[in-house]
C-alpha positions in Angstrom: -49.6 13.7 22.6 -47.1 10.9 23.9 -44.8 8.9 21.9 -46.4 5.2 20.9 -45.1 1.9 19.8 -46.1 1.3 15.9 -45.2 -1.7 13.2 -46.5 -1.1 9.7 -48.9 -3.8 7.9 -46.9 -6.2 6.2 -48.9 -6.6 2.6 -46.6 -9.3 1.0 -46.6 -12.4 1.8 -43.1 -12.6 3.1 -42.2 -13.6 6.7 -39.1 -11.9 8.5 -37.7 -14.2 11.3 -36.3 -13.1 14.7 -32.9 -13.0 13.5 -31.7 -9.8 11.8 -29.3 -10.6 9.3 -27.5 -7.6 9.9 -27.2 -7.9 13.5 -25.6 -11.2 13.3 -22.1 -9.7 12.2 -22.3 -8.6 15.8 -24.0 -11.2 17.9 -20.9 -13.2 18.5 -19.0 -10.5 20.4 -21.6 -7.8 20.9 -19.9 -5.4 23.5 -16.8 -5.4 21.2 -19.2 -4.6 17.8 -21.3 -2.1 19.9 -17.9 0.0 21.3 -16.2 -0.2 17.4 -19.4 0.9 15.9 -19.7 3.7 18.2 -16.9 5.4 18.5 -16.5 4.9 14.9 -19.8 6.5 13.6 -18.4 9.5 16.5 -15.1 10.1 14.5 -17.1 10.3 11.2 -19.0 13.0 12.5 -16.5 15.3 14.6 -16.6 19.0 13.9 -12.6 19.2 13.9 -12.8 21.4 10.4 -15.3 23.7 12.0 -14.1 24.3 15.4 -10.8 24.6 17.2 -9.2 25.7 20.3 -6.5 28.0 20.5 -5.0 26.4 17.3 -5.5 22.7 18.3 -7.8 20.5 17.1 -10.7 19.7 19.6 -11.2 15.9 20.3 -14.2 14.1 19.8 -15.8 13.4 23.4 -17.6 9.6 23.4 -19.1 8.6 26.7 -20.6 5.6 27.8 -23.2 5.3 30.4 -24.4 2.3 32.5 -27.6 2.9 34.7 -31.1 1.4 35.3 -34.5 3.8 34.8 -37.9 2.5 36.0 -40.3 0.7 33.1 -42.7 4.0 33.4 -39.8 6.0 32.0 -39.9 3.8 28.5 -42.8 5.1 26.4 -45.7 3.1 25.7 -44.1 -0.5 27.2 -47.8 -1.9 27.6 -48.4 -1.9 24.1 -44.9 -3.2 23.1 -45.2 -6.2 25.5 -48.4 -7.4 24.1 -46.7 -7.7 20.7 -43.6 -9.6 22.6 -46.8 -11.7 23.8 -48.3 -12.6 20.8 -44.8 -13.9 19.8 -44.1 -15.9 22.5 -47.4 -17.6 22.1 -48.3 -17.8 18.4 -44.8 -17.3 16.7 -44.3 -20.3 14.4 -40.2 -19.4 14.9 -38.9 -21.5 17.5 -36.0 -18.4 18.0 -38.6 -15.9 17.8 -40.1 -17.5 20.8 -37.0 -17.7 22.8 -36.5 -13.7 22.3 -39.5 -13.1 23.1 -39.0 -15.0 26.2 -36.1 -13.7 26.9 -37.5 -9.9 26.3 -40.7 -10.6 28.3 -38.7 -11.6 31.3 -36.4 -8.5 31.3 -40.0 -6.5 31.2 -40.7 -8.7 34.3 -38.3 -6.5 36.6 -38.9 -3.5 38.3 -35.9 -1.7 36.9 -34.6 -1.9 33.0 -30.9 -1.9 32.5 -29.8 0.7 30.0 -26.7 1.6 27.9 -26.2 5.4 27.0 -23.8 6.4 24.6 -23.4 10.0 23.7 -20.7 12.1 21.7 -19.9 15.5 21.8 -18.0 17.9 19.5 -19.7 16.2 16.5 -22.6 17.6 14.0 -25.5 15.2 15.4 -27.7 13.7 12.9 -29.3 16.4 10.8 -31.6 16.0 8.0 -35.4 14.5 8.6 -37.3 11.7 7.4 -38.3 12.8 4.6 -34.5 13.8 2.9 -33.3 10.5 1.9 -30.0 12.0 1.6 -29.9 13.0 5.2 -27.7 11.3 8.2 -30.8 11.3 10.2 -32.9 9.1 7.3 -29.8 6.7 6.9 -29.4 6.2 10.7 -33.3 5.5 11.2 -34.7 4.4 7.7 -32.3 2.8 5.9 -30.6 -0.6 5.8 -27.7 -1.1 4.2 -26.9 2.6 2.7 -23.7 4.6 3.6 -22.8 7.5 2.0 -20.1 8.5 4.7 -17.2 10.5 3.1 -13.8 9.3 2.3 -12.0 7.8 4.9 -15.1 7.6 7.0 -15.4 4.2 9.3 -18.3 2.7 8.2 -19.3 1.8 4.6 -22.1 -1.0 4.7 -24.8 1.2 6.8 -25.8 -1.7 9.2 -23.6 -0.9 12.2 -26.9 0.4 14.4 -27.8 -3.2 14.2 -24.9 -3.5 16.5 -27.2 -1.4 19.3 -30.4 -4.1 18.7 -27.7 -7.1 18.9 -27.1 -5.9 22.5 -30.6 -5.0 23.7 -32.9 -8.0 25.5 -35.9 -6.1 24.4 -35.0 -5.6 20.6 -35.4 -1.6 21.5 -33.2 1.5 20.8 -33.7 5.0 20.9 -32.1 7.9 18.9 -31.8 11.6 20.2 -29.9 14.1 18.1 -29.4 17.8 18.0 -27.9 19.3 15.1 -24.8 21.3 15.5 -25.4 24.1 12.3 -29.0 24.6 12.8 -29.5 23.3 16.6 -32.8 21.3 15.0 -33.8 18.1 17.0 -35.1 14.7 16.4 -36.3 11.7 18.5 -37.5 8.1 17.7 -37.5 4.6 19.2 -37.0 1.4 16.8 -37.3 -1.9 17.4 -36.7 -5.1 15.0 -38.9 -7.9 16.2 -40.1 -10.8 13.3 -43.1 -10.8 11.2 -46.5 -11.1 13.7 -50.2 -10.5 13.9 -51.5 -8.2 16.3 -55.2 -7.3 16.3 -56.1 -9.5 13.4 -53.6 -7.8 11.1 -49.8 -9.1 10.4 -47.2 -6.7 11.1 -43.7 -5.8 9.8 -40.9 -6.8 12.0 -39.5 -3.3 12.6 -41.3 -1.0 14.9 -40.9 2.9 15.4 -42.0 4.6 18.8 -43.0 8.3 17.7 -46.0 10.2 17.3 -46.4 10.2 13.7 -46.1 6.8 12.6 -42.7 5.7 11.6 -41.4 9.6 11.6 -39.0 11.3 14.1 -40.5 13.9 16.9 -38.8 17.2 15.8 -40.5 18.8 18.3 -38.7 19.0 21.5 -41.5 19.7 23.9 -42.7 16.3 22.7 -39.3 14.3 23.4 -39.8 12.5 26.7 -37.5 14.3 29.3 -35.1 11.5 29.9 -34.4 11.0 26.1 -33.7 15.1 25.3 -30.6 16.2 24.0 -29.1 19.6 24.7 -25.8 19.9 23.0 -25.2 19.0 19.6 -24.3 15.4 18.9 -26.3 12.0 19.0 -27.7 9.9 22.0 -28.1 5.8 21.4 -30.0 4.3 24.0 -29.8 0.4 24.1 -32.7 -0.7 26.2 -32.5 -3.6 28.0 -28.7 -4.2 27.7 -28.1 -7.9 27.9 -24.9 -7.7 29.7 -24.4 -7.2 33.3 -23.3 -3.6 34.4 -19.8 -4.7 35.9 -19.4 -7.0 33.0 -20.5 -4.4 30.8 -18.2 -1.8 32.7 -14.8 -3.7 32.6 -15.6 -4.9 28.8 -16.1 -1.4 27.2 -12.9 -0.1 28.6 -11.1 -3.1 27.5 -12.5 -2.9 24.0 -11.8 1.0 24.0 -8.1 0.5 24.9 -7.9 -2.8 22.1 -9.2 -1.0 19.3 -8.8 2.8 19.3 -5.6 3.0 20.9 -4.2 5.0 17.8 -7.2 7.4 17.9 -6.8 8.0 21.8 -3.1 8.6 21.1 -3.5 11.1 18.2 -6.3 13.1 20.4 -9.0 12.6 18.0 -11.1 11.3 20.9 -11.4 11.1 24.9 -13.8 8.3 25.9 -15.9 8.5 29.5 -17.3 5.3 30.9 -19.4 5.3 33.6 -21.6 2.8 35.9 -23.5 4.5 38.8 -20.8 6.7 40.8 -18.1 5.0 39.3 -16.2 7.2 36.0 -13.2 6.4 34.0 -12.0 8.9 31.6 -9.4 7.8 28.9 -7.1 10.0 27.1 -4.2 10.6 25.8 -2.5 11.8 28.7 -3.4 9.0 31.2 -4.1 5.8 28.5 -0.9 4.1 29.7 -2.2 3.9 33.4 -5.7 2.8 32.2 -4.3 0.2 29.8 -1.9 -1.4 32.8 -5.0 -0.9 35.1 -7.8 -2.4 33.3 -6.3 -4.9 30.6 -4.9 -8.1 32.2 -1.4 -9.7 31.2 -2.7 -11.7 28.3 -3.1 -8.8 26.1 0.6 -7.9 26.1 0.3 -7.9 22.6 -2.1 -5.4 22.5 0.4 -3.1 24.7 3.0 -3.8 22.2 1.4 -2.7 19.2 0.6 0.7 21.1 4.2 1.3 22.1 5.1 0.6 18.6 2.5 3.4 17.7 3.8 6.1 19.8 7.6 5.2 19.1 9.5 7.5 17.0 10.6 4.2 14.7 8.7 5.4 11.3 9.0 4.1 7.7 7.1 6.1 5.2 7.1 4.7 1.6 5.0 5.7 -1.3 2.9 2.4 -2.6 1.5 1.7 -6.2 -2.1 1.4 -5.0 -2.3 3.3 -1.6 0.5 6.0 -2.3 1.9 7.1 1.4 2.1 4.7 4.0 3.4 4.1 7.3 5.0 1.5 9.5 6.1 1.8 12.8 8.6 -0.7 14.4 10.0 -1.6 17.9 12.1 -4.2 18.5 12.3 -5.9 21.9 13.0 -9.8 22.8 9.8 -9.8 24.9 7.6 -8.9 21.5 5.1 -10.7 19.7 6.1 -10.5 16.1 2.8 -8.9 15.2 1.8 -6.3 13.1 -1.5 -4.0 13.9 -3.2 -3.1 11.0 -4.8 0.5 11.5 -7.6 2.7 9.5 -9.0 6.3 11.1 -7.3 5.4 14.4 -9.5 2.1 14.7 -7.6 -2.0 15.2 -8.8 -3.4 12.1 -6.5 -6.7 12.6 -3.4 -8.4 13.7 -1.1 -10.1 11.2 2.0 -12.3 12.1 5.0 -12.5 10.0 7.5 -14.7 11.6 10.9 -13.3 12.0 14.2 -14.0 14.2 14.1 -10.5 15.6 11.8 -9.9 17.9 9.2 -7.0 17.0 6.1 -5.2 17.6 4.8 -2.6 14.3 2.1 -1.0 13.3 0.6 -0.3 9.6 -1.3 2.5 8.1 -2.3 4.3 4.7 -1.8 8.0 5.0 -3.2 8.5 1.5 -6.2 6.1 1.1 -7.8 4.9 4.1 -10.9 5.1 2.0 -9.9 2.2 -0.5 -8.9 -0.1 2.6 -12.3 0.4 3.7 -13.8 -0.8 0.8 -12.0 -4.3 1.8 -13.7 -4.6 5.1 -16.7 -6.8 5.8 -19.7 -5.3 8.2 -17.9 -5.9 11.1 -15.1 -3.8 10.2 -12.4 -6.7 11.2 -10.8 -7.6 8.2 -9.3 -6.7 4.8 -10.6 -9.2 2.7 -8.7 -10.4 -0.5 -11.9 -10.8 -2.6 -13.2 -7.2 -2.5 -12.1 -4.8 -5.1 -11.5 -0.9 -5.4 -12.5 1.2 -7.8 -8.9 2.9 -8.8 -8.9 5.2 -11.5 -11.7 3.7 -13.1 -10.2 0.3 -12.7 -10.8 -2.8 -10.5 -8.5 -3.6 -8.5 -8.6 -6.8 -6.3 -7.8 -6.6 -2.5 -5.6 -9.3 -3.2 -3.0 -6.9 -5.1 -3.6 -4.3 -2.6 -2.8 -6.5 0.5 0.2 -8.3 -1.6 1.7 -5.0 -1.9 1.0 -4.0 2.0 2.9 -7.6 3.2 6.0 -7.0 0.7 6.4 -3.3 2.3 6.2 -5.3 5.7 8.6 -8.3 4.7 11.1 -5.9 3.5 11.2 -3.4 6.4 11.3 -6.3 9.2 13.9 -8.3 7.1 16.2 -5.5 7.2 15.4 -4.3 10.6 16.8 -7.8 11.7 19.8 -7.5 9.5 20.4 -4.0 11.0 20.1 -5.7 14.5 21.8 -8.8 13.9 25.9 -9.4 14.5 26.5 -11.3 11.5 26.2 -9.9 7.7 23.6 -12.0 5.6 21.9 -11.0 2.6 18.6 -10.0 2.3 17.6 -13.1 0.3 18.8 -15.4 2.9 17.0 -13.2 5.7 13.9 -13.6 4.1 14.0 -16.9 3.5 14.0 -17.1 7.6 10.8 -15.7 7.5 9.0 -18.7 6.2 6.7 -16.5 4.2 4.4 -17.6 1.5 5.2 -17.0 -2.4 2.5 -14.4 -3.2 1.9 -15.2 -6.9 1.5 -18.8 -6.0 0.1 -19.6 -2.5 -1.2 -16.0 -1.4 -2.2 -16.2 2.4 -1.9 -19.7 3.0 2.0 -19.9 4.3 3.1 -21.6 7.5 4.4 -18.5 8.4 2.0 -15.6 8.1 -1.1 -15.8 10.3 -4.1 -13.6 10.0 -5.8 -13.1 13.5 -9.2 -11.2 13.9 -10.7 -13.1 17.0 -13.4 -11.5 19.2 -11.1 -9.5 21.2 -7.3 -8.7 20.0 -4.9 -10.2 22.0 -7.1 -13.0 22.8 -6.1 -15.0 19.4 -6.5 -18.6 19.7 -2.8 -19.5 19.6 -1.8 -22.9 19.3 -0.1 -22.5 22.5 -2.8 -21.4 24.4 -5.1 -24.1 22.7 -3.1 -26.8 24.7 -3.8 -27.9 28.0 -2.5 -31.3 28.1 0.1 -32.9 26.4 -1.8 -33.6 23.1 -2.5 -30.6 20.8 -5.9 -29.4 19.5 -7.9 -31.5 16.9 -8.2 -30.2 13.6 -11.0 -31.5 10.9 -12.4 -30.5 8.1 -14.6 -33.6 7.0 -15.5 -35.9 10.0 -14.0 -39.5 10.0 -16.2 -42.2 9.6 -19.1 -39.8 10.6 -21.6 -41.2 8.0 -21.0 -44.8 9.7 -21.4 -44.9 13.5 -23.8 -43.6 15.9 -24.3 -43.9 19.6 -25.8 -46.9 21.3 -25.9 -48.3 24.6 -23.1 -48.7 27.4 -21.7 -52.2 27.5 -20.4 -54.1 30.7 -16.4 -54.6 31.3 -17.0 -58.2 29.6 -18.7 -57.3 26.7 -15.7 -57.8 24.4 -16.3 -57.6 20.8 -14.7 -59.3 17.9 -12.3 -56.8 16.6 -12.6 -58.5 13.2 -16.3 -58.2 13.0 -16.3 -55.4 9.5 -20.1 -56.0 9.4 -20.8 -54.4 12.6 -17.4 -52.5 13.2 -17.9 -52.1 17.0 -15.0 -51.3 18.8 -13.7 -53.1 21.4 -13.2 -51.7 25.0 -12.4 -52.6 28.2 -13.6 -49.7 30.2 -17.6 -49.5 31.9 -19.2 -47.0 30.8 -17.8 -46.1 27.0 -19.9 -45.1 24.3 -19.7 -48.0 21.2 -20.9 -47.2 17.9 -22.6 -49.5 15.1 -24.1 -48.9 11.8 -26.8 -46.2 11.7 -28.9 -44.8 9.0 -29.8 -41.5 10.1 -27.1 -39.6 8.6 -28.3 -41.0 5.1 -30.5 -37.8 4.8 -27.8 -35.8 5.6 -24.7 -34.3 3.8 -21.2 -33.5 5.3 -20.1 -30.0 4.9 -16.6 -29.1 4.4 -15.4 -26.3 7.2 -12.2 -26.0 9.3 -12.6 -26.6 13.0 -10.3 -26.5 15.9 -11.3 -27.9 19.3 -9.3 -27.4 22.2 -9.7 -27.9 26.1 -11.6 -25.3 28.3 -9.0 -24.6 31.0 -12.0 -23.4 32.8 -14.2 -26.0 32.5 -13.1 -29.7 34.0 -15.5 -31.6 31.2 -15.8 -28.8 29.2 -14.3 -28.1 25.3 -14.1 -25.1 22.8 -14.7 -25.0 19.3 -13.8 -22.4 16.8 -16.0 -23.5 13.5 -15.2 -21.4 10.1 -17.6 -22.4 7.2 -16.6 -22.3 3.6 -20.1 -21.3 2.6 -22.8 -19.4 3.4 -25.3 -21.9 4.7 -28.8 -22.2 6.5 -30.2 -24.6 8.9 -27.0 -27.0 9.8 -26.2 -29.0 12.6 -23.3 -30.0 14.3 -22.0 -33.6 15.6 -19.4 -34.2 18.1 -17.0 -36.9 18.7 -14.0 -38.4 20.7 -11.3 -38.9 18.2 -8.3 -41.1 18.8 -4.5 -40.5 17.8 -5.2 -42.6 14.8 -8.4 -40.3 13.6 -11.1 -42.4 14.4 -14.1 -41.2 16.0 -17.1 -42.2 18.6 -19.8 -40.3 18.0 -21.0 -38.8 21.4 -23.8 -36.7 22.6 -22.6 -33.6 25.1 -24.8 -32.8 27.9 -24.6 -28.9 26.6 -23.6 -27.3 23.2 -23.5 -23.3 23.9 -23.0 -21.3 20.5 -22.8 -17.6 20.1 -24.2 -17.6 24.0 -27.0 -19.6 22.9 -28.0 -22.8 23.8 -28.4 -25.6 20.9 -31.6 -27.8 20.9 -30.5 -31.9 20.3 -32.9 -33.7 18.2 -31.8 -37.1 20.1 -29.8 -38.5 17.5 -26.6 -36.6 18.5 -27.6 -33.5 16.0 -27.2 -30.1 17.9 -28.9 -27.1 16.0 -30.1 -25.9 13.7 -27.6 -23.1 13.1 -27.1 -20.6 10.2 -23.5 -19.6 9.2 -22.1 -16.7 7.1 -18.9 -17.8 4.7 -15.9 -17.6 6.4 -17.0 -15.7 9.6 -15.2 -17.6 12.9 -17.9 -19.0 15.2 -17.3 -20.3 18.9 -18.9 -23.2 20.6 -18.8 -24.4 24.3 -19.1 -27.9 24.4 -19.8 -29.5 27.9 -19.3 -33.4 28.0 -20.3 -36.4 30.5 -16.8 -37.4 30.5 -13.2 -36.6 29.2 -12.0 -38.7 26.8 -8.4 -36.5 27.0 -7.5 -37.3 23.5 -9.6 -34.7 21.6 -13.0 -33.9 20.8 -14.0 -33.7 17.1 -16.4 -32.2 15.2 -18.5 -31.9 11.8 -21.4 -29.8 10.2 -24.2 -31.4 8.3 -27.1 -30.5 6.5 -30.6 -32.3 5.1 -30.3 -33.3 1.6 
C-alpha cells in the first residue's frame, strides 16, 4: 500500500485561514529562519555524549541539498492537487486562493524543486505517534510544545513551521532513523486552510501516510527517495520557493552569519550542495568560505568572528547568569558592536558607542537555558518583558539584560582606558559612551541600539538609508492623514488661494502634482501608533523601502503613503506597487493598501514603487476600521 494524503474532518464551526500563525515568525526572511532552525535542532539532538573519536567529540554534520525530482516521485500528488483546486475556486479567503494558485503553478511544472536537510551524528527523532513524550510525536503532531533539555536551542515547538513557510506547496516530509533502536519513521505534513472536499469540511493540516495521520514505521513502505539509512533526521521541503542559485548563496551566508561560533568550536560542520557544486564549511576553512561568499558589507560579521576566536577573554560571575564570557578585539576599523551568542548561534547585535573601535562577543557559560527563555519564537532577540524562574522567583528579562549590559559597558570602558594615552577616570570615560540610565530609561538611549535585522551585517543603519542629502523620514502618527486625499491633477496655471482654509488646497506650479482636498473616507478609520522609517531604495529609481514596527498585535490593518516635505506636511499618494514581506498588497482605490496582520514589536519591511520621485521623503501610517 502506498502513502496517501489525508485531512481530518473538522467537526467544530471554527475556520482556519491560509496564514499559519506559527509560520508568520519566519515569512519575512524565509531561508534565514529555515537555516537557523535546522542547525539549532540538529545541535540539540547530537550524540556527543555517547560517541567519541580518539578522545575528541564528533561534530554534528548538517547537509543542505538542492535538487529537482519528477512529480511522480511525490506520493499521491493527484489527490493533493484536488484539495488545492477546491481552495482556489471556492475559498472565501483571498490569501488562500492566491496561495493555492501559487501551489498549482508549481505543480504545473515537469519537475519540483526540493531542499533536503539532513543531519548526522545525531539521535534522530525517537518514539512514535502514540507516545506524547517522544521527540517524534512533538515533531509531527504537536504545535507549541517543547521539552528540550536545558540549554537547548528551541523553546516554542513551532520551529518546524519555518520549513512550511519555505514551501510553495505547503508540503514537507520527515524521515528519521533512531540512534539507539534503529527504528524508522516517515510522514508527510501539509498546512493549507479549512476547506471542503467531497462534501465534507476538512481541517487545515494534512498528513501523507498509510494509516491516517500516523507515521510509517515499516521501512519497506517508505518511498525509495525518502528512505533514511543512518541515524538522524531528513527534512524535505517540497516546492522550495527560492530559486536554486539564490538559495545556495543564501544558505551559505546564513550559516556563516548565524553559526560562526558553533563552527569555530567544532560543534558542527555544514555541507551545502546544488547539483554538482558542493561546499563544505568547517572550523579549518571557515575563514576562506566567509571571505569568498559574504560581501564586503558584512564586515561587521567577520569582526564578530575575529573577536570570538581571539585570546582576549574576560570571564565574570553575574548575579543571574553566573559565569559569563566577553571576548574583545580593538582595531580602528571595527564597528563598535557586541554579538550576543547562545549555544553557538548568533542571537543579535547590540551597539555600545565608544571612542575606541572594538568588536566583541558575549555568551553565558553557565545558564544559556535562562537566556533561551527570553527569546521570541524566531530566536533573534532577548526581550525585557519575558521572565525566567530562578530559585523559584520570577526574574524579568529587563533585570538580566541590565546586568549583562553593565558588565559589557564596564569592560569596554576599561578597554578604552587601557588603550588611551591619557589618564581618565572610569566615570568620565563612561560618560563618553552615551549610555542610558538603566533605572530610568532602560533600552531607549541614543547610544545603544538593538539590531535584529533579517541578516546580521545588513542592519538599517542611518548612513545606509541616506542615499540623498536628506535623511530618512521618521513618522509615528501620519500628519494631516485624516484631512486629505488624492484628487485629479491640475494644470500649471491653476494656482489656488493659499488662504483658503476651508478647502486647504495646496498651491503648486508643477504640472502633474497630486493635490489634496478634504475627504470623508478616513472617518471610518482609526490611525494606529507605530514606528516607521522610510528611505530611498538605491536599486530602484522611483522606489522606497519602509520599516514598520507596530506597538500592538493587530489584524486587518491598512497602510497609507504620502510625500512629506521638510515642514512635515503630507500629500497622500497611491503608489503603483507595494510589496509587503514579498507579497503584493491590494489597493482598494482610496490609497489604502492591505489588509495585513502585524505582531507586536516585530520588524516588517515594505518595498514601495512610486509614479514619481519627490525626493524629500515618503511618509507612511497604519489604520484600522472603527
